[in-house]
N, C-alpha and C positions, 0 to 999 in steps of 0.2 A: 554757767555753762556747764555740761557735762562731757565726758570721756566715756565712749561705750564700745568695747572692742576695738579700739584703735581709729574711732572716728570720731569728728568733735560734731555734736548735735546741740542745737539750741531750739529754745524754745520759739525765736524767731524764724528759723529755717522751717520747723514741722509746720508752726501756722502759716508760713507762704507754702508749701506743697498743699495743704488741707485748702487754703483757698484758692490756690490754682485749680485744684479738683472740682470745687465747687464751680468757679469760673466756666472753667471747660465744659462742664454740663450744661451750664445756663446757656451759652452763648454758642456752642458747637454741636454737642450731640443732642440736645433738644430739637435745635433747629434742622439737623439733619433729619430725625425721626419725623418732624413735621413734613418736610419736605417728602418724603418717602411716600408719607399718606395721601399726600396732596397729589403727587405723581399716579398713585395708585386709584384713586377716586376719579381723577380725570379721564383713564381710559380704561373702562372696563369691558369694553367690546373686545379689548386685546384676549382677555382670558378665555371668553367664549369662543374667539375661532382660534386659539391655541387648542389640540387635541391633547397634549401633554401635561395640562393646567391641573390636572387630579394630583392628589397629594401622594406620593409613592411608598412603599415600605422603606423602614429603615434599611439602609445599604443596599437597595433595589438602584442599578444601573438605568442610564437614562435610555440606552438600546439593549434591546433584549434580543439575542439572536434566534430564538425560540419563537418569537411572536410571529403570527402569520402577517402577510402584507395586504391581504384582501384580494388576491389574484387567484382565490380557490375556486371560482365559478369557470375562470378561462382555463384554467387547468383542467376542472372535470370535462367540460366540452371537449378539450383538447384529446382528452382519455378514451371518451366515448366515440369520438371521430376515429382516433385509432383503432380501437377493439372493434368498432363495427366494420373498417375496412378490412381488417384480417379477416374477421369473421366471414364477411362477403366472398371473400377470394379462399380460405382455408377449410370452411368446414361444408360446404357442397363439394369439393373434392375429395373429402374423406368418408361421405356418404350419409352425414349426418342430415336426416330428413325430418325428423320429430320435431316439432315446433317446441313445445314444452322443453324438451331436453335442450333445443338451440337457445331459447328463451335462458333457461338457468345456467348455461354454459357462459354466456353474455354478460347475465349480472353477476356473476360471481368474477367474471374477468374484469368489468370497471371496477368494481368495488374492491378488489384485490389491487388492481393499479391506483387507484384512486387513494386507498390508506396508505400504500406505500410511497408514493409521490408527493402526498400532502406534507408529510414530516419532514421532505428536504429543505 
């Protein structure tokens, strides 16, 4: 029997702890690992359906507030409709009849509005 730093430590207790560690790995940890592998192999289509199954960079959040949601096409159509409506009403009243100038102003307005609102 040994006395180390106020605790009684025997070879029996040390051997019991070691045996418990090995028993736990053989009977609990290894079986849990096998179950996880089996479940993963059983449903491979789940990863295909999940768009977020790609590995993320370390420290990357699950949700990124800067990520686009895919509604840019709808946003573009709404901006073009709004700019064309304003242009059809305002530009003839201002006396802009040159079609090249008219088209350039429309292109600039749509591009500017889209670039400003696509970041929101």
